[in-house]
N, C-alpha and C positions, 0 to 999 in steps of 0.2 A: 717581532717588530712592533713598537709601540705606535698607536695611532692617537693623534691629538684630537680631542673633541672640539667642534666649531665654537668660536667665541660667540656668545649670546649676550643680549642686553636685557636684563630683567627690569621691567618698569612696574613701580608700585601704582596701584590705583585704589580709589575709595568709591564704593557704590553707595549712592544716596538717593533720596526721593523726597518730593514734596507732594503730598496727597496722591501718591501712587505714580506721579510723573517722575520717571526714574533717570538717573544720570550716572555716568562714570566720570569721576573727577581726577584729573591728572594735574599734580602740583609741580610746576616748573619754576616756581619763584626763586628757589635757592640754587638749583642746579638745572641747566638747560636740558631739554629733550630733543630728539631728532624732530625735524620739521614735520608738523602734522599735514597730511594730504587728505583730499576727499576719499581716496581709495583706502587708506588705512582706517579713516573714520568709519567708512561703510563696513569694513571687515570687523572691526571691534564691535559695531552696532548690531551685527547679525545675532539674532537670539538663538539660532541653532549652532552656528559655528564660531561665534565670537563671545564676548561677554554679554552683550545685549543691553540697549538703553534706547530711550527716546532722544536724549541729547548727550553729547560728550562735552564736558566742561574743562577747558584748558586754562590754568592759572599761570600768568607770566609777570615778570617785573614791568613796572610802568615808570616812565620818566616824570609823569605829572601827577599821579595819584598813588594810593597805597599799593595797588597792584592792578593788573589787567585781567579781565575775564573774557575768554573767547568761547563761543558756543557752536558746536557742529551738530547738525541734525543727523538722524540715523541714515539718511540717504547721502550723507557726505557734504551737503551744502552747509554754508556758514550763516548763522542768524546773528542779528544785531544785539538782541537781548533775550533773557529768559527769566521771568519773575520767580518761578519756583526754583530754579537753579540758584538765583540770587539769595534766596532764603537759606538754601542748603549751604552755600558758600559762607554766608554770614555765621551760621552755626559752626562751621568748620573753622573759620578765622577766630571766632570767639571774643571779638571786641568791635566797637563801632569803627567804620571805615567808609571812605568815599573811594570808589573804585572806577576804573576805565572800562567801558564796554563799546562795542561797535555802534550801539544806539545812543552813546552819550554817557556821561558820568552818572552813577547812581549811589545813593547813600545806604549803607547796611547798618542795622542795629540788632544784634542777636538778643533774644530773651529766651526763657526757659521753654525748650521744645520747639522753638521756631524763631521768627525774626520779623521785624518791620523793615520794609524797603521803601525809600523814596525813589520812585521810578522816573522822576523828572516830569516835565510838562508834556501833555498830549499835543499832537500836531494834526491839524485839520486841512491844511491847503492841499489841493489836488496833486501838486508836484512834490509835496513832502510825504505822501502816502507811500510810494508814488502811484499815480494813475497815468494811463497812456495819453490822455488828453484832458482838457479842462472841463470840470463839471462841479456842481454843488455836492460836496462830499457828505453833507448832513442828511441828504435824502436823495441818493443816487437814482436817476431815472432809468434804471436798468433792471433786468431780471433774468432768471435761469430756470429752466425746466428739465427735469430728468425723470422719465417715467411719469408717475402721477403726482410728483412733488414739484412745486413751484416756489421759488423764493425771489422776492423783489424789493426794491427801494431800501437797500442797506445804508447804513452810515459807515463811512470809512474813517479810521483813526489810526494814526501811527504812534505807538508807545515804545519805540525802539525797534519794533517789527510792524509791518503793515497788516491791518485787520479790516475785514468787512463784517459788520454786525447786523444780523437780521433778527427782528422781534416777531415771534410767532406765538400762536395760542398754546402749543404744546411742544417744547423743545425735544422731548423724548420721542415724539412721533415722527420727527424728520429723519429720513434715511441718509444720514450725513455721510455714511461710508460711500455712497454712490454719487450724490450731488456735490459733496465736498471737493473731491479732486477735480471735477469739472470747473468749479468756480476758481480753485486754487490756480489752475493753469490757464485761465482765460487771458487773452492778449491784452485785456483792459489793465491788467496788473503785470507790468514789465518785470517786477521782481517777485512774482507770485504773491499769494496773500493767504493769511489765516482766516478760516471761515468759522464764525461764531453764530449759533442759533440760540436765542434766549427767550424765555417766557417769564411773565410777571408772576411772582408768588406772594407779593405783598407790597406795601408802600416803601419798604426799604430792603426788598428781598427779590433776588432773581434766581432762576434756574438756567444753567448754561451747559451746553456741550460744544466742543471745539474740534474742527478738523485742522490739525496743525500743518503748516507748510513744511514739507520735508520729513514729517514724522507720522502723519495720519491721525487717526483717532487716538487721543490720550486721555487718561483718567482726570487730568487737570492741566490747565494752561494759565499761568500767572499773568502774562501780558494780555491773554484773551479776557480774563476776569477784569483786568484794568480797563481795557478798551470798551468792554461791554457796559461796565458801570458808568464810565464817562459818557458813552452814548445815550444810556437810559437817563442820566441826570440831565443832559442837554435837551432831550425830547420831553422832559417833565414827567417821565414815568415813575421815577423814584426819588428819594432824597438821600443825601449823604449823611452818615456812612452807609454803605450798601453791603449787605450779606450776599455773597454770590455762591450758590450751591452747585458744585460740579460733581461728576460721578465719584470722584475720590474724596469729596469732603468740602468744607466751607473755607472761603477767604473773606476778609473784610477789606473793603475799598473805600478810601475817603478822598473826595476831590471837590473843589470849588472852582468855578470858572476863573481862569487867570492864574491858577495855582498849579502845584505839582501833585502827583498821585501817590498816596500812601497806601501800601499793601501790607496787611498783616495776616500771618498764618503759620502753620506748623511745617517742619522739615525734620528729617531723621537720617542717620547713617544706618545702612543695612549691613555692610561687611567690607573687609579690605582684602586685597590680594595682589598678585603680580602676574604679568604676561610677558612673553618674549616678543619684543619689538620686531625682530627679524622675521618672525613667523607671519606677521601681517604686512610688513613691507615687501617681503618676497611674494606673498600671495597677491598683492596689488600689482605686481609686475607681470603676472601670468596672463 
């Protein structure tokens, strides 16, 4: 008796990274994929039993722009924007384009080994971050303590994602792995928040570490670099353009008040492969 093998759906993916912030890119611009769910995204993002990533990037058709980019964090939550992923997608697309994201349209311009991305204008109003109630977002009168670490008076900036930026003497000395999740999940931030700790390294140079909402500590965060550079310029700590040094490397951020944010930096493709969608959709139902 012959037995029929179950029908499976092999899905192609591209593994990419920007300064070590890694992504799985699924390209559904030409042919649709099954609907992405938080459960499937979590399964794919697991570094032991899935492919593993900080963010999953889903490319889809757009009625208003060249295409649409959706971002899912490793915990399955959806983000509005991702600067490092935008550079990777620019490299993959291979030509200038204005694309749709959950945080608003952004402009991509690939160049050798990376890209420039116009991330749009930053937002500072408390309800645009968003915060749970009205306050001055440029020097928030709040603070957090975890163990012997205290962080206070951050600036809040939305650059497609909400960010809280703290300026400290030594960004490397902050136990971000413990205080980061406390701030991320504080009720003050109804959509959670990315936590940035930065120290001044020169008149146009910042050192930065980021606890990313939904992903944890990452080697680089493009929107975090943008938010931190903007906050430092607004406070008069640095002048534009700003070199932002993250654990994974450097980004250059250019911004003037009233304008949009330009981010420049590298991106790279790591490898390509396929996975069986049914493996992860079935796992999600267990």
